[in-house]
DRENKERO-407625 format. One record per residue (C-alpha): residue number from 1; x, y negated, z. Coordinates in nm, 4 decimals, padded with zeros to 6 digits, always signed. Layout:
- NUM	X	Y	Z $
...
This chain:
- 1	-01.7538	-05.0536	-01.1187 $
- 2	-01.6597	-04.9631	-00.7617 $
- 3	-02.0012	-04.8006	-00.7069 $
- 4	-01.9624	-04.6034	-01.0306 $
- 5	-01.6191	-04.4807	-00.9209 $
- 6	-01.7575	-04.3693	-00.5853 $
- 7	-02.0391	-04.1851	-00.7626 $
- 8	-01.7924	-04.0203	-00.9999 $
- 9	-01.5746	-03.9152	-00.7063 $
- 10	-01.8768	-03.7686	-00.5303 $
- 11	-01.9673	-03.5714	-00.8432 $
- 12	-01.6137	-03.4341	-00.8599 $
- 13	-01.6320	-03.3282	-00.4953 $
- 14	-01.9655	-03.1553	-00.5476 $
- 15	-01.8328	-02.9834	-00.8617 $
- 16	-01.5244	-02.8662	-00.6767 $
- 17	-01.7306	-02.7202	-00.3922 $
- 18	-01.9611	-02.5505	-00.6430 $
- 19	-01.6685	-02.4092	-00.8393 $
- 20	-01.5121	-02.2750	-00.5222 $
- 21	-01.8362	-02.1042	-00.4327 $
- 22	-01.8938	-01.9488	-00.7743 $
- 23	-01.8830	-01.5722	-00.7840 $
- 24	-01.7408	-01.4161	-01.0980 $
- 25	-01.9210	-01.1143	-01.2376 $
- 26	-01.7069	-00.8042	-01.2802 $
- 27	-01.8095	-00.4805	-01.4471 $
- 28	-01.6900	-00.1504	-01.3010 $
- 29	-01.5848	+00.0751	-01.5890 $
- 30	-01.4423	+00.3673	-01.3919 $
- 31	-01.4481	+00.4401	-01.0197 $
- 32	-01.2690	+00.7145	-00.8282 $
- 33	-01.4144	+00.8548	-00.5057 $
- 34	-01.2809	+00.6674	-00.2055 $
- 35	-01.3604	+00.5810	+00.1545 $
- 36	-01.5015	+00.2427	+00.2702 $
- 37	-01.2937	-00.0732	+00.3117 $
- 38	-01.1525	-00.1265	+00.6621 $
- 39	-00.9112	-00.3758	+00.8164 $
- 40	-00.5455	-00.3410	+00.9124 $
- 41	-00.5937	-00.6283	+01.1571 $
- 42	-00.2947	-00.8382	+01.2572 $
- 43	-00.0371	-00.5811	+01.1560 $
- 44	+00.2068	-00.5258	+00.8732 $
- 45	+00.0780	-00.1723	+00.8196 $
- 46	-00.0828	-00.2143	+00.4772 $
- 47	+00.1460	+00.0691	+00.3626 $
- 48	-00.0337	+00.3093	+00.5964 $
- 49	-00.3842	+00.1827	+00.5222 $
- 50	-00.3321	+00.1960	+00.1443 $
- 51	-00.1641	+00.5360	+00.1416 $
- 52	-00.4050	+00.6856	+00.3951 $
- 53	-00.6929	+00.5704	+00.1738 $
- 54	-00.5106	+00.7278	-00.1211 $
- 55	-00.4853	+01.0603	+00.0662 $
- 56	-00.8541	+01.0422	+00.1597 $
- 57	-00.9350	+01.0115	-00.2100 $
- 58	-00.7103	+01.3082	-00.2803 $
- 59	-00.9011	+01.5141	-00.0234 $
- 60	-01.2300	+01.4290	-00.1965 $
- 61	-01.0802	+01.4935	-00.5405 $
- 62	-00.9911	+01.8444	-00.4243 $
- 63	-01.3569	+01.9080	-00.3395 $
- 64	-01.3550	+01.8516	+00.0356 $
- 65	-01.6056	+01.6213	+00.2121 $
- 66	-01.5226	+01.2571	+00.2788 $
- 67	-01.2706	+01.2606	+00.5629 $
- 68	-01.1539	+00.9700	+00.7771 $
- 69	-00.7814	+01.0068	+00.8471 $
- 70	-00.5831	+00.8253	+01.1143 $
- 71	-00.3669	+00.5419	+00.9843 $
- 72	-00.2078	+00.5051	+01.3269 $
- 73	-00.0846	+00.8651	+01.3240 $
- 74	+00.1398	+00.7755	+01.0314 $
- 75	+00.2374	+00.4476	+01.1992 $
- 76	+00.3366	+00.6299	+01.5193 $
- 77	+00.5757	+00.8707	+01.3545 $
- 78	+00.6971	+00.6182	+01.0997 $
- 79	+00.8229	+00.3867	+01.3740 $
- 80	+01.0206	+00.6795	+01.5169 $
- 81	+01.1617	+00.7587	+01.1721 $
- 82	+01.2521	+00.3949	+01.1244 $
- 83	+01.4333	+00.3848	+01.4589 $
- 84	+01.6222	+00.7018	+01.3627 $
- 85	+01.7397	+00.5420	+01.0364 $
- 86	+01.8219	+00.2140	+01.2115 $
- 87	+02.0537	+00.3954	+01.4503 $
- 88	+02.2173	+00.5930	+01.1712 $
- 89	+02.3021	+00.2613	+01.0052 $
- 90	+02.4411	+00.1205	+01.3313 $
- 91	+02.1641	-00.1368	+01.3590 $
- 92	+02.2236	-00.2707	+01.0069 $
- 93	+01.9050	-00.1369	+00.8464 $
- 94	+01.5686	-00.3120	+00.8129 $
- 95	+01.3459	-00.2682	+01.1187 $
- 96	+01.0139	-00.4477	+01.0773 $
- 97	+00.6490	-00.3523	+01.0384 $
- 98	+00.6749	-00.3012	+00.6642 $
- 99	+00.7170	+00.0359	+00.4947 $
- 100	+00.6138	+00.2089	+00.1704 $
- 101	+00.3992	+00.5000	+00.0563 $
- 102	+00.6823	+00.7536	+00.0695 $
- 103	+00.7158	+00.6852	+00.4423 $
- 104	+00.3621	+00.8154	+00.4919 $
- 105	+00.4406	+01.1235	+00.2814 $
- 106	+00.7450	+01.1991	+00.4982 $
- 107	+00.5168	+01.2098	+00.8016 $
- 108	+00.2753	+01.4314	+00.6073 $
- 109	+00.5608	+01.6718	+00.5276 $
- 110	+00.7114	+01.6780	+00.8774 $
- 111	+00.4202	+01.6198	+01.1167 $
- 112	+00.1001	+01.6644	+00.9137 $
- 113	-00.2154	+01.4503	+00.9208 $
- 114	-00.4666	+01.3516	+01.1878 $
- 115	-00.8357	+01.2622	+01.2005 $
- 116	-00.9188	+00.9004	+01.2827 $
- 117	-01.1656	+00.9926	+01.5580 $
- 118	-00.8946	+01.1897	+01.7356 $
- 119	-00.6283	+00.9178	+01.7106 $
- 120	-00.7786	+00.5779	+01.6246 $
- 121	-00.4975	+00.3760	+01.7795 $
- 122	-00.5535	+00.0938	+02.0256 $
- 123	-00.7311	-00.2255	+01.9223 $
- 124	-00.7388	-00.5490	+02.1163 $
- 125	-01.0418	-00.7733	+02.0745 $
- 126	-01.1570	-00.5395	+01.7995 $
- 127	-00.8368	-00.5677	+01.5940 $
- 128	-00.5011	-00.4004	+01.5613 $
- 129	-00.2081	-00.6213	+01.6594 $
- 130	+00.1466	-00.4843	+01.6531 $
- 131	+00.3477	-00.8048	+01.6882 $
- 132	+00.4547	-00.7161	+02.0427 $
- 133	+00.5047	-00.3485	+01.9626 $
- 134	+00.7510	-00.3937	+01.6790 $
- 135	+00.9607	-00.6354	+01.8870 $
- 136	+00.9641	-00.3946	+02.1794 $
- 137	+01.0662	-00.1038	+01.9576 $
- 138	+01.3408	-00.3015	+01.7876 $
- 139	+01.4753	-00.4337	+02.1183 $
- 140	+01.4729	-00.0852	+02.2691 $
- 141	+01.6467	+00.0631	+01.9652 $
- 142	+01.9097	-00.2126	+01.9758 $
- 143	+01.9631	-00.1276	+02.3432 $
- 144	+02.0106	+00.2405	+02.2608 $
- 145	+02.2528	+00.1508	+01.9818 $
- 146	+02.4584	-00.0684	+02.2127 $
- 147	+02.4616	+00.1421	+02.5298 $
- 148	+02.4786	+00.4950	+02.3910 $
- 149	+02.6814	+00.4551	+02.0747 $
- 150	+02.8166	+00.7951	+01.9740 $
- 151	+02.5962	+00.9778	+02.2265 $
- 152	+02.2507	+00.9284	+02.0753 $
- 153	+02.0024	+01.2111	+02.0444 $
- 154	+01.8393	+01.0627	+01.7354 $
- 155	+01.6150	+01.3666	+01.6949 $
- 156	+01.4068	+01.2746	+01.9989 $
- 157	+01.4267	+00.9026	+02.0826 $
- 158	+01.2465	+00.9549	+02.4138 $
- 159	+01.2995	+00.5940	+02.5100 $
- 160	+01.0470	+00.4838	+02.2454 $
- 161	+00.7678	+00.7211	+02.3445 $
- 162	+00.6360	+00.5030	+02.6247 $
- 163	+00.5973	+00.1945	+02.4045 $
- 164	+00.4309	+00.3939	+02.1271 $
- 165	+00.1902	+00.5613	+02.3694 $
- 166	+00.0982	+00.2318	+02.5372 $
- 167	+00.0313	+00.0501	+02.2095 $
- 168	-00.1001	+00.3318	+01.9870 $
- 169	-00.2342	+00.5949	+02.2261 $
- 170	-00.1574	+00.9547	+02.3194 $
- 171	-00.1251	+01.1977	+02.0296 $
- 172	-00.3570	+01.4993	+02.0498 $
- 173	-00.2026	+01.8442	+02.0247 $
- 174	-00.5070	+02.0047	+01.8616 $
- 175	-00.8245	+01.8734	+01.7011 $
- 176	-01.1584	+02.0446	+01.6517 $
- 177	-01.3189	+02.0516	+01.3100 $
- 178	-01.6142	+02.2654	+01.2051 $
- 179	-01.5827	+02.4740	+01.5187 $
- 180	-01.2125	+02.5496	+01.4758 $
- 181	-00.9043	+02.3933	+01.6325 $
- 182	-00.6186	+02.2671	+01.4176 $
- 183	-00.2749	+02.1219	+01.4768 $
- 184	-00.1758	+01.8248	+01.2603 $
- 185	+00.0218	+02.0556	+01.0323 $
- 186	-00.2664	+02.3024	+01.0063 $
- 187	-00.5037	+02.0161	+00.9269 $
- 188	-00.2745	+01.9074	+00.6444 $
- 189	-00.2762	+02.2583	+00.5013 $
- 190	-00.6526	+02.2924	+00.5389 $
- 191	-00.6994	+01.9903	+00.3113 $
- 192	-00.4294	+02.1169	+00.0713 $
- 193	-00.2132	+01.8059	+00.0970 $
- 194	+00.1379	+01.8895	-00.0218 $
- 195	+00.3816	+01.5988	-00.0012 $
- 196	+00.5824	+01.7454	-00.2899 $
- 197	+00.2876	+01.6913	-00.5256 $
- 198	+00.3304	+01.3122	-00.5205 $
- 199	+00.5842	+01.0882	-00.6917 $
- 200	+00.6604	+00.7182	-00.7046 $
- 201	+00.7168	+00.5266	-01.0261 $
- 202	+00.8582	+00.1833	-01.1005 $
- 203	+00.9782	-00.0256	-01.3964 $
- 204	+01.2980	-00.2309	-01.3808 $
- 205	+01.5541	-00.2652	-01.6584 $
- 206	+01.8604	-00.3027	-01.4350 $
- 207	+01.8325	+00.0754	-01.3874 $
- 208	+01.8280	+00.3342	-01.6691 $
- 209	+01.4802	+00.4334	-01.7811 $
- 210	+01.3577	+00.7926	-01.7385 $
- 211	+01.5883	+00.8502	-01.4433 $
- 212	+01.5534	+00.7894	-01.0700 $
- 213	+01.6585	+00.4754	-00.8889 $
- 214	+01.6381	+00.3156	-00.5458 $
- 215	+01.4188	+00.0059	-00.5658 $
- 216	+01.5956	-00.2792	-00.3905 $
- 217	+01.3239	-00.4227	-00.1675 $
- 218	+01.3566	-00.4723	+00.2106 $
- 219	+01.0662	-00.2427	+00.2979 $
- 220	+01.2421	+00.0468	+00.1255 $
- 221	+01.4364	+00.0959	+00.4482 $
- 222	+01.4494	+00.4702	+00.3792 $
- 223	+01.6302	+00.3999	+00.0476 $
- 224	+01.4029	+00.6406	-00.1386 $
- 225	+01.4157	+00.6841	-00.5159 $
- 226	+01.1494	+00.6107	-00.7778 $
- 227	+01.1179	+00.7368	-01.1336 $
- 228	+01.1871	+00.4431	-01.3646 $
- 229	+00.9666	+00.3882	-01.6708 $
- 230	+00.9350	+00.1083	-01.9277 $
- 231	+00.6409	-00.1103	-01.8276 $
- 232	+00.4218	+00.0033	-02.1188 $
- 233	+00.4559	+00.3642	-02.0079 $
- 234	+00.3985	+00.2759	-01.6443 $
- 235	+00.0675	+00.1197	-01.7490 $
- 236	-00.0043	+00.4270	-01.9593 $
- 237	+00.0305	+00.6399	-01.6463 $
- 238	-00.1975	+00.4107	-01.4485 $
- 239	-00.4770	+00.4145	-01.7058 $
- 240	-00.4422	+00.7896	-01.7549 $
- 241	-00.4583	+00.8546	-01.3806 $
- 242	-00.7694	+00.6485	-01.3152 $
- 243	-00.9496	+00.7710	-01.6259 $
- 244	-00.8893	+01.1282	-01.5140 $
- 245	-01.0119	+01.0909	-01.1565 $
- 246	-00.6831	+01.0181	-00.9781 $
- 247	-00.6396	+00.7073	-00.7656 $
- 248	-00.3152	+00.5113	-00.7180 $
- 249	-00.1286	+00.3715	-00.4182 $
- 250	-00.0001	+00.0342	-00.5442 $
- 251	+00.2837	-00.1805	-00.4088 $
- 252	+00.3406	-00.5308	-00.5387 $
- 253	+00.3441	-00.9056	-00.5095 $
- 254	+00.0416	-01.0912	-00.3711 $
- 255	+00.2031	-01.4283	-00.3024 $
- 256	+00.1049	-01.5952	-00.6296 $
- 257	-00.1433	-01.8834	-00.6317 $
- 258	-00.3334	-01.6835	-00.8929 $
- 259	-00.3854	-01.3994	-00.6450 $
- 260	-00.7076	-01.5197	-00.4816 $
- 261	-00.8579	-01.2515	-00.2615 $
- 262	-01.1475	-01.4759	-00.1598 $
- 263	-01.2538	-01.4886	-00.5250 $
- 264	-01.1879	-01.1199	-00.5735 $
- 265	-00.9344	-01.1673	-00.8509 $
- 266	-00.5639	-01.1722	-00.9324 $
- 267	-00.4389	-01.2976	-01.2677 $
- 268	-00.1291	-01.4636	-01.4116 $
- 269	-00.1134	-01.8309	-01.5167 $
- 270	-00.2609	-01.9007	-01.8605 $
- 271	+00.0824	-01.9571	-02.0143 $
- 272	+00.1704	-01.5928	-01.9385 $
- 273	-00.1576	-01.4261	-02.0276 $
- 274	-00.0972	-01.1629	-02.2945 $
- 275	+00.2779	-01.2281	-02.2831 $
- 276	+00.4026	-01.0210	-01.9885 $
- 277	+00.6828	-00.7923	-02.1059 $
- 278	+00.9806	-00.6104	-01.9559 $
- 279	+01.2003	-00.9187	-01.9761 $
- 280	+00.9507	-01.1351	-01.7876 $
- 281	+00.9155	-00.8704	-01.5179 $
- 282	+01.2901	-00.8542	-01.4728 $
- 283	+01.3226	-01.2308	-01.4616 $
- 284	+01.0683	-01.2665	-01.1824 $
- 285	+01.2262	-00.9804	-00.9856 $
- 286	+01.5657	-01.1459	-01.0068 $
- 287	+01.4419	-01.4931	-00.9100 $
- 288	+01.2328	-01.3387	-00.6296 $
- 289	+00.8993	-01.4694	-00.7458 $
- 290	+00.7982	-01.1029	-00.7684 $
- 291	+00.8516	-00.9581	-00.4242 $
- 292	+00.7368	-00.6597	-00.2212 $
- 293	+00.4439	-00.8130	-00.0298 $
- 294	+00.1564	-00.5738	+00.0062 $
- 295	+00.0230	-00.2250	-00.0630 $
- 296	-00.3329	-00.1579	-00.1803 $
- 297	-00.5344	+00.1299	-00.3216 $
- 298	-00.6376	+00.1263	-00.6885 $
- 299	-00.9715	+00.3047	-00.7110 $
- 300	-01.0932	+00.2275	-01.0612 $
- 301	-01.0981	+00.0158	-01.3741 $
- 302	-01.3083	-00.2923	-01.4384 $
- 303	-01.3549	-00.5921	-01.6657 $
- 304	-01.3795	-00.9566	-01.5678 $
- 305	-01.6377	-01.2022	-01.6992 $
- 306	-01.4248	-01.2619	-02.0113 $
- 307	-01.3937	-00.8904	-02.0838 $
- 308	-01.0284	-00.8594	-01.9741 $
- 309	-00.9148	-00.5231	-01.8422 $
- 310	-00.8665	-00.5122	-01.4657 $
- 311	-00.7724	-00.2648	-01.1959 $
- 312	-01.0430	-00.2234	-00.9327 $
- 313	-00.8593	-00.2541	-00.6036 $
- 314	-00.9467	-00.1623	-00.2459 $
- 315	-00.7727	-00.3960	-00.0029 $
- 316	-00.7291	-00.3500	+00.3728 $
- 317	-00.8308	-00.6957	+00.4952 $
- 318	-01.1819	-00.5892	+00.5930 $
- 319	-01.5136	-00.5629	+00.4117 $
- 320	-01.6043	-00.9168	+00.5204 $
- 321	-01.2826	-01.0714	+00.3852 $
- 322	-01.4488	-01.1836	+00.0603 $
- 323	-01.7794	-01.1781	-00.1246 $
- 324	-01.6871	-00.8510	-00.2968 $
- 325	-01.6845	-00.6291	+00.0112 $
- 326	-01.3073	-00.6502	+00.0477 $
- 327	-01.2330	-00.5378	-00.3100 $
- 328	-01.0626	-00.7363	-00.5823 $
- 329	-00.9873	-00.7075	-00.9526 $
- 330	-00.6271	-00.7381	-01.0729 $
- 331	-00.5936	-00.8113	-01.4426 $
- 332	-00.3658	-00.5953	-01.6545 $
- 333	-00.1357	-00.8956	-01.6971 $
- 334	-00.1046	-00.9309	-01.3213 $
- 335	-00.0318	-00.5622	-01.2732 $
- 336	+00.2237	-00.5679	-01.5559 $
- 337	+00.4101	-00.8546	-01.3930 $
- 338	+00.3677	-00.7963	-01.0216 $
- 339	+00.3884	-00.4211	-00.9665 $
- 340	+00.6860	-00.3074	-00.7599 $
- 341	+00.5920	+00.0601	-00.7611 $
- 342	+00.3088	+00.3112	-00.7521 $
- 343	+00.2449	+00.6541	-00.6033 $
- 344	+00.0427	+00.9145	-00.7944 $
- 345	-00.0188	+01.2856	-00.7939 $
- 346	+00.2210	+01.4490	-01.0367 $
- 347	-00.0727	+01.5759	-01.2446 $
- 348	-00.1863	+01.2158	-01.2929 $
- 349	+00.1111	+01.1622	-01.5268 $
- 350	+00.0608	+01.2417	-01.8981 $
- 351	+00.2589	+01.5472	-02.0117 $
- 352	+00.4627	+01.3447	-02.2635 $
- 353	+00.5778	+01.1078	-01.9901 $
- 354	+00.6526	+01.3938	-01.7479 $
- 355	+00.8670	+01.5523	-02.0162 $
- 356	+01.0743	+01.2355	-02.0490 $
- 357	+01.1169	+01.2229	-01.6725 $
- 358	+01.2101	+01.5905	-01.6528 $
- 359	+00.9354	+01.6755	-01.4023 $
């Protein structure tokens, strides 16, 4: 009996190892042009990597060649913007590595865009690591707030330039492309990227639908507004966008046990499958089991091995982070429940929905 039990236990162990190593087959139904998967390293800059990838897809959608933009350009100016806001709120605003897609678009509007080769940022041991940088910036901004209260030139923040230069590099004034020199603003205009063409959408019932609201998550340190839609219509926008060649910058929760990047899939527990509605979304937002964890780039539609609809998702944890080249497939149920917000081009929204939103 003891020998049989040991044999049974061994079989269970072998089965478990086999199950863990199984690779589910997914079918890509629709795929939007996008750049290759790269890694954000040991940083909290998923917001820049996801939104930069989104802008790269927009450049290709407009008919331009594949272009590698600098994520660290947006990070550089975003940290300055964050320090500015932190000082305006007397040191009472969020000041961490996290941000959202609209923070990238503010940099696009005010400073432009930059090519990766001209401003790649600084990597250590082959990876980005901003743990020391964010502490240094926060400490320096706290010092400014304390020592120069009432006499702060928030438009410049010269004290932060040294730290940003040391950790991210020196910003170029002009870049050469196809034999011509461009400033960051001129480069933005060359690729026809207009920050006003993009909107963010969300779905929470504690705010009126079809209006704008500030989504109450810590990384929304800029307190920006989103258009608020019922969840069914938010999904309608997402399917419409991807089916018509537009990609999506996605912000949501990735802390669930059913979000398994190594297996390339995110789903909800079986008890919730097919049952995710507005009420369930609101419940998990209130009890903080749906939180603002991570931004990724939705680049298509797919189906899992059971035929369930999924969103084909480009992550920023590196191409070697799983057996799927760094991509994963989020089921519709997961997206219904765990989406905090999305960014899309305004033309990626169906006319009937735009009419309800007044845009």
